[in-house]
N, C-alpha and C positions, 0 to 999 in steps of 0.2 A: 752584335746582331745587326744585320742590314735592315734598311727601311722596308724592303720587300717582305722579309720574314716577319717583321713586326706587324705589317698590314695583314698578312695571312693569318697570324695568330689572333689578331683582333677580330677579323671577319669570322673565323672559326668559333671564337668565344661568343660572339653575338648570335651566331646561328645556333649554338648549343643552348644558350639562354632562351632564345625564341622558341626552340623546339620544346624545351622543358615547360615553358609557360603555356604553350598550346596544348601539350599533353595534360597538364594539370587542369586546364580550363575544360577540356573535353571530358575528362574522367570525373569532374565535379558533379555533373548531372546524373551519372550512373550510381552514385553513392546513396541515392534515395531508396528506401526499402520498398519492396514490392508489396502491395496490400494483400494480394492473394496468398502470399507466403507468410505474412505476419501472424496469422492465427496459428499456424503449425509451429512456428518458432516460439510463440508465446506459450503454447501448451507444453512444448519440450522444456522450456525454461522453468515453468511451474512444476513439472514432474521432477526435474532435477533438483529444484529447491526443496520439494517435499521429501525426497530421498535424503538430502543433506540434513534436514531438520530431524528426521527419524534417527539417522546415525549419530547425530550430536546428542540426542536424548539418550540413546543407548550407552554412549560413552560417558555421559555425565552420571549415570546410575552406577558405574563401576567404582568400588571402594578399594583404593590402593593401600589403605592402612594395614590390612591383613597380609598383603603381599610382602611387606618388609620383615615379616617374621623369619624369613630365610636367613637374614643377616644376623639374627640373634640366636640362631641355632648353634649348638656346641660344636658340631662338625665344621661349620663355616669358621667359627672363631679359632679353631685349633689349626687352621691352615698356616703353614710357615713359608715365608719367601726365601728363596735361595739365590737371590741376586746379589751381586757385589756392589758396594757403594762406589760411586764415581768420585775420584779424588778432585778436590777443588783446584782449578787451574787458573793462573792469572790471565786476565782478558785485556787485550789492547796494550797500549804503551802509556807510560806515565805522562810523557810530553809528546803529543802527536806531531809537533812542529820541529822536534829535534832531529839531528842527522841520523840516518839509518845505519851508518857504519859501513856501507859499501858504496862503490862508485857506480853510477849508471852511465855506461859508455854510449848509450844511444842519444842522450840529450846533453849538450854542453853549452 
């Protein structure tokens, strides 16, 4: 790479860093919450929290113990599977560093 190209890349890099810094500096002040909108946001959060608490209480009242009776039913226990068992296959090689038994013509 020539000296001129290096200088151009350095100047472009510095300009990019300067622009990113300026952008972050100017957007930092806009992240402060607006006090007029705070009350509406707070009320929305409180109502959503109340709905969450109500739904959690409803779910905690559900008894799952009686729902498992289905699995003890005679009709469920009499079901038969018609799948074939998969035969055990050897996995991998005994010695992964041993020769493979064929020549690789692409690398020599």
